[in-house]
Kinemage of the C-alpha trace (Angstrom):
@kinemage 1
@onewidth
@group {chain A} dominant
@subgroup {mainchain}
@vectorlist {calphas} color= white
{ca met a 1} P 0.000 0.000 0.000
{ca asn a 2} L 2.850 2.369 0.818
{ca arg a 3} L 4.415 1.744 -2.572
{ca phe a 4} L 1.117 2.561 -4.294
{ca leu a 5} L 0.750 5.849 -2.412
{ca tyr a 6} L 4.302 6.889 -3.245
{ca ser a 7} L 3.776 6.114 -6.921
{ca met a 8} L 0.523 8.136 -6.977
{ca leu a 9} L 2.232 11.061 -5.253
{ca phe a 10} L 5.088 10.848 -7.736
{ca leu a 11} L 2.680 10.892 -10.705
{ca ile a 12} L 0.680 13.801 -9.304
{ca cys a 13} L 3.833 15.861 -8.763
{ca leu a 14} L 5.140 15.221 -12.291
{ca thr a 15} L 1.874 15.844 -14.158
{ca pro a 16} L 2.346 19.641 -14.505
{ca phe a 17} L 5.758 19.103 -16.099
{ca gln a 18} L 4.339 16.749 -18.726
{ca phe a 19} L 1.553 19.062 -19.866
{ca gly a 20} L 3.229 22.398 -19.234
{ca cys a 21} L 2.122 25.295 -17.133
{ca gly a 22} L -0.254 27.800 -18.701
{ca gly a 23} L -1.709 28.232 -22.164
{ca glu a 24} L -0.214 28.199 -25.608
{ca glu a 25} L 2.752 30.406 -26.264
{ca glu a 26} L 2.443 33.289 -28.677
{ca pro a 27} L 4.272 32.553 -31.926
{ca leu a 28} L 7.500 34.459 -32.409
{ca his a 29} L 7.305 37.424 -34.752
{ca lys a 30} L 9.212 37.171 -37.974
{ca glu a 31} L 11.630 39.967 -38.713
{ca glu a 32} L 9.709 40.846 -41.887
{ca asp a 33} L 6.470 41.296 -39.932
{ca val a 34} L 8.152 43.597 -37.430
{ca asp a 35} L 9.666 45.711 -40.204
{ca asn a 36} L 6.259 46.130 -41.822
{ca gln a 37} L 4.763 47.406 -38.568
{ca ile a 38} L 7.255 50.247 -38.120
{ca asp a 39} L 6.067 53.610 -39.411
{ca pro a 40} L 9.062 55.577 -40.799
{ca glu a 41} L 7.541 58.969 -39.926
{ca ser a 42} L 6.868 58.096 -36.305
{ca glu a 43} L 10.336 56.565 -36.041
{ca glu a 44} L 11.926 59.832 -37.246
{ca glu a 45} L 9.919 61.823 -34.700
{ca ala a 46} L 10.959 59.479 -31.901
{ca leu a 47} L 14.622 59.784 -32.893
{ca lys a 48} L 14.378 63.590 -32.932
{ca glu a 49} L 12.896 63.566 -29.430
{ca leu a 50} L 15.653 61.289 -28.164
{ca asn a 51} L 18.397 63.494 -29.626
{ca lys a 52} L 17.087 66.664 -27.923
C-alpha cells in the first residue's frame, strides 16, 4: 500500500511538467512582420525627441 501511495504522489507531482504550465505560447514574430509594422515617420519623430 505504501508503494502505491508513493507512486501516486510521484505521478501527481510530475503531471504539470508533462503538460506544461499555462496556455499556448504566442508565436514568435518574424523579422519581416516587425519591419512592416514600423512607421518611418513616427520613427523619425521618436529619434528627434531622443536626440534633444
